N, C-alpha and C positions, 0 to 999 in steps of 0.2 A: 423660412420666415424668421426674422430676428426680432426679439423682444426688446423694448426700450422703456425705461421708466425714468422720469425726471421730476424732481421736487423743486418748486420755485415759488416765489411770492407773486401776487398779482401785480401787473404793471401799473404804474402811476396813471391816474386819470381813468381807470376802468369804470365803465358805466354800471350803475346798479341794475338789478334784475328788472325793476319796474320802470326803467327809464324808457323814454320814447325813442324810436329810431330817428336818426338824423333826417332832417327835412320833413316832408309831409308823409306821414305813415299811411300805407294803403288800408282801405277799409277791410279787405280780405287778405290774409297771408297767402301769397301765391306758392304753388308747387307742393302744397300739403297733400299727403296721401291719406293721413288720418290725424286726429287730435283727440286727446283724452284730458279731462280734468279730474284729478284725484283729490278727494276731500280729506279733511283731517282724520276721519274715522277709517280711511283706507279704501273706501268704495270709489269706483271709477265711473264717470259718465262720458260716453263718446260724444264728441261735439260735431256739429255740422261745419265742415271745412268751407262750405260755400258762403258762410257768414263770418263777420268779424268776431274775434275772440276777445272777451273781456278779461284782462289780466288782473283786475282789481278784485281779488277773491281770497278766500281763506285757505285755499289748497295750493296745488301746483299742477303744472301742465306737462303733458308728453306730446311733442310735436314731431311727426315723422315726415320727412321730405323725400321727394324724388329728384335726384341730382340730374336726371336727364332733362328736366324742365329748367330752361335757362332762367326763368323768373325766380325760381327758388334760390338759385345761386346768387342772384342780385340781392335778395332779401337776407340770405345768410351772411353775405359780405358785410352787412351793416347790422347784424343781429344784436340787440341790446343785451347788456349784462354778461357779455363774454369777452375774455381777453383776446388779443389779436392772434395769439398762438392757437387758441381753440377754433377761431374762424378759419385759420389756415388749414387746420386738420380736417375740418368739415368739408372744405372745398378742394383739398389736395388730391393728388393722384398716387400717393404712396401705396405700395402693395405689400407692405410688411406690417405686422401687428405691432402696436405701440400703445402705451398708456402713460399719461402725464397727469400729475396732480399739482394744483396750486392751492393757496389758502381759501379760495372761493369756487374753484372749478376743477372738475376732473374730465379729461377729454382724451381721445385717441382713436385707434382703428383696430377692429377685430375681424377675423375671417369667419365666414359662415357659408353654408350650402345655399346655392341658388335653387329656387324651386320654380317649376312651371305651373300650369293650371291645376294639376292633379297630384304631383309628387315631387320629391326631392331629386335633383339631378346630381351628376358627378362634378359639375362645375363649381368653382369656388368664387364667391363674391366677397365684398368688403363693406362692413357696416362702420360708418363714421359717427361718432357721438360726442356730445359735450353736455355735462350736467352740472347744475348748480343746485342750491337748496330748494328753489322754487320752479325749476324747469329742467326737463330732459329733452334734448334735441338729438334726433337720430336722422341719418341721411344715407341713401344708397342709390346705386345706379340700376340694379336689377332687383327683382323680387327675391327676398331672402326668407329662409325657413324660420329663423329664430324670432325675428320681429313679428312675422305673421302669426306664429303660434302664441307669442306674448299678447298680441292683440286679442286672440281668441280667448285666452285665459281671463283677460279683463272683462270681456263681454260675458263670460260665464260667472262673473261675480268674485274673481280673485281679489283679495285685499292687499294693499301695499302699505307698509309702515312708513316708507319715505322714498326718496328718489333712488337711492342706492338699491332698494329692494326690487325696483323695476329692472335695474341692470343685472341683478342676480337672476331674475327670471329669464332674461335674454341669454345669459351665459349658460344657464341650465338647459335652455332649448338648443343652444349650440352643441352642448355635450350630448343631449338626447339624439340629435341628428347624427353625430359621430358614432354614437352607440348603435343606432339603427344600421348605419352603413357598415360598421364592423360586424354586426350579426349577419347581415346579408352576405358579406364576404365569407364569413365562417361557414354559412350554410352551403355555399357553392364549393368551398374547399372540402366539406364533408362528402359531397357527391363525387368529387374528383378522387378523393382518397379511397372511397369505397370501390370505385372503378379500378383504380391502380392495384389495390390489395387483392381484388377478386381476379386479377389477371387479364381483365378486359383492356383493349387498346384505348388509349386516350390520345386523340389526334389533334384536339384543339389547344395546342400549346399557346397560341396567341391569347386565348381567354385566360389561361393561368397567369400569363405575363401581365395582363391588364389588372387582374385581381391583386397581384403583388404591387403594381404601380399605385393602385388606389390605396392600399394599406400604407405604403410609404408616404403618400400625400397626406393621409389622415394623421400619421405620426408627426410629420412636419408642422401641420396646422396645430396640433396639440402641444408640440414642443414650444412653439412661440407663445401660445396662450398660457401654458404653465409657467414659462419664464416671467411673463408679465405679473402674474399673481404671486409668485414666489418673491419677486422683488418688491411688490406692493406690500406683502406681509412683512418683509424685512425692513424696508426703508420708508414706505409711504404712509403707513397707517396713522402715524402721528400728525401727518399734514392735513388730514381730513377732519372736518367738524363732526360733532356727534350726530347732527341731523343727516349727514351723508355717510355715516359709518355702515359697513356691510359685514357679512360673515365671511371674511376672507379665508380663514382656516378651513371652513366647510367646502368652499369652492376649490381650494388647493387640494384637499384630500380627494374630492371626486375626480378632478382632472388627473391627478397622479394615478389613481386606480384605473381610470379609463385609458390612460397612456400605456399602462402595463398590458391591458387587454389588446390594444392596437399593436404593440410591439410583438406580443405573442402570435397574433394573427399574421403579421408581416413575416416573422421568422418561419411560421408554418408554411406560408405560401412559398417562401424561398426553398425550404426543404423539399416540398412537393415538386417544385420546378426542377430542382437538382435531380430528384428521383426519376422524373419523367425523361429528363435529358439522358440520364444514365441508362434507362431502359431503351431509349431510342438508339443510343450508341451501341448497346449490347445487341439489339436486333440487327443493326447495320453490320456489326462485326460478324454475326452469325451468317448473314447473307453473303458477306464478302468471303468468309471462309468456305462456304458452299460453292461459290463461283470459282474460287481458287482451286478447290479439289476437282471440280468438273473440268476446268481448263487443263489442269495437270494430267488427268486421266486421258484427256483427248490429245495430248501432245504426241505420244507414240503412234496412235492410229493416223494422225495427221502426217507425221513423218513417213510412215510406211506407205500410205496412199499417195503421197507426193512422189515417193520413189518409183512406185509402180506406174505412175502417170507420166513418166518421162518417155518421150518418143525416141528410144534408142533400141538397138538390136540386142539380142541375147538377154532379154529380160527374164528373170526367174519365173517359173511356172507358165511360160509362154506356150510351150508345147506339151505340157503335162495335162493329163486328163483330170478333170475337177480342179484345175489350177485356181479358179476363182474361190473355191471353197478353202483351199490351202491358204490363199492370201487373206481370206476373212479370218481364218483361225490365227494367222500370224498377227493380225490387227488386235484381236481379242486378247491374245497372249501378251502383247505389249502393254495393253492397259492393265491386265491382271498383274503382271510383273511390277508395274509402277505402283499399283495399289498395295501389293504385299511389301514392297520396299518402304513405302511411307509408314505402313503399320509397324514394320520392324524398327524404323527410326523413332517412331512415337514411343514404343515400349522401351527402347534403349535410353531415351531421354528421361523417361519416368524412373 
């Protein structure tokens, strides 16, 4: 994933936040998954999405949309108070993380973990957002971990000082998901390492490869997110109004620390994978050496038995009493001579 940050001024003719949508505005905003009204004291009230939302109030709104609903796309295409670039980001299909700032709006795309009904999955989804001083709009195609947990925190009474504070909560939840995934990978690597150190066989190399791929994916996700906030800290902080200011250094510090943990886990998985491959190669070489020795020791007996198996006259021991015993002794002697010869070669090489 690649990060991108752009600082620009709002386009001419941009609608104010409290402007009405072009044409007849629907009584109910379609495609809403949930909506919150945050009051000046930071408290949040969850709104009934089945009823129309009154935007004439003293606080600000968080509107979360399901992009799988075609009606939500129609509404977002005409969403009031947003520049055209922000609407395009909300409705786009970009699969790389990005963050843009204007003098009145911050918008972009961030990666997050997809969740099912009970837990986080390994699948990566994308949260599209646009925020002004009086509104945060988020949209996704799959259920995501960060926004769902942010919703739970607001339900539990978490207070928000401004719109940017909500985005901080979302980013913190993204970081928490990556942290949990990293811990889970580390726990499995501990079990694999214990098995390898204790000398027990570890045959599920595909599992170790999957853990390494997951660590690499987490690192790429964090790399893009870190890049966004590093650039925001360096170039974009002055473009934001005081009402939309956030604690960028704190987020940067946490993402940097988390990336160090992910990189360490990735490198550990690679080292364990290399060690397992080396042990498998060592075992294969040992078996191959054993087979080579056995094959070499059987070569003289094979040659001797092949000789005595020829249907010709005047074969040795043909008329000798106990000829079979003498032939067997000759076979054993051939193998023993070959073994002693190899031992002599080994000592001479040393």
